[in-house]
C-alpha positions, 0 to 999 in steps of 0.5 A: 690501584686497579688490579689490572694496573697492579698486574701490569706494573708487577709484570714490568717489574719482573721483566725489567727489574724496575718500574715503568717510569724508571725504564722510560727515564732510562730508555726515553730521555725526552720524558726527563724534560717533563715534571712527572711528579704531577702526572698520572704516573705518580698520582691518581685522579682523585689526588690530582683533582684535589691538589689542583682544585684552584687551577681547575676553577681558574681555568674554568672561569677563564674559559667560561665553562663549568669546572666540574666538566673539566674534573669529570672528563679527567676522572673518566679518562683515568678511571674508565680508560685504563688501557689508554692510560697505561698505553702512555708508557709505550707512547712515550717510548715510541715517541722517543724511537721516532727521534722525540716526535709524535709522528701522527699527532693522533694518540691521546696522552696524559691527563684527559688523554688529549690527542696530539693533533688537538694539543697541537692546534691549541699550542702550535708553537710547541714542539712534540716533546713539549706537547707530551709534557703539557699533556702529562703535567697537571697544570698545563693539561688542565688548561688544555682540557678547558681550552678545548671544551671552550672551543667546542662550546663556542663552535656549537653556539655559533653553528647552532645559532645560539645554543648555549652548552657551557654549564652542562658538564655531560654535554661538554664531556660529550664534545670533548670526547667526540670532537669537532665532527659531532659538534658541527653535525649536532649543531646543524641539526639543532639549528632548526629544533622546534623546541628552541621556542621554549628557550631550552633544548635537550641533547641526548648524551646516553650513546657516549660512555664518557658523557653518560658516566659524567651525567650519572656521576655529576654530584661527585664533582660539585666541588669543582662546579663554576657558574658561567653566565648565559648570554641574553637571547641564547637557547640553553641546552640540557643533557639527558640520557 
């Protein structure tokens, strides 16, 4: 456990006489609808990725993306975005204070820190408490991350007139972290890239902390790698920093 997290949890225990999760169960009853046994409240990212390796592979194949991108994005959010992860305790409480709703659907939460607005687009029929649970629980969170990456890869392919990114974890992580706006701008810029004639274009991911980290740590996630098949007459993208 990170020293900052240890300090956070110890301070909470001193102040309230119970763990953050015990406090949430008591003062924010909506969280009791979630299976927190598979949340980052109860397990670290390494354990989660090992325990749900099969799920990651299944969702990667279903969404035609490299599974190592899913695992790496989840690991980055857990390990490198500590303040964001710890803020989930307060977000759950705030949601309960707002009558069980995430009013702006804006904040990231759970495994992968999927933003509420994007989760709502993927699960439009789900209520706010259900969306909270789906982001906190391992299996549905993995599915959300995979589907969002799939959507961004498809958007990039269509907008760039055929540039294929589905086997590049760092690029998928970049688009997962930055979202639709960057995907559309980058795709439009690359639609007329002169390097297209070679069949490969290079995307610099070095300006994004998640994507750069995924690029540098790629070998760590090879156990989750899957192999989407590049369609004929498409242009392959490769990452650089």
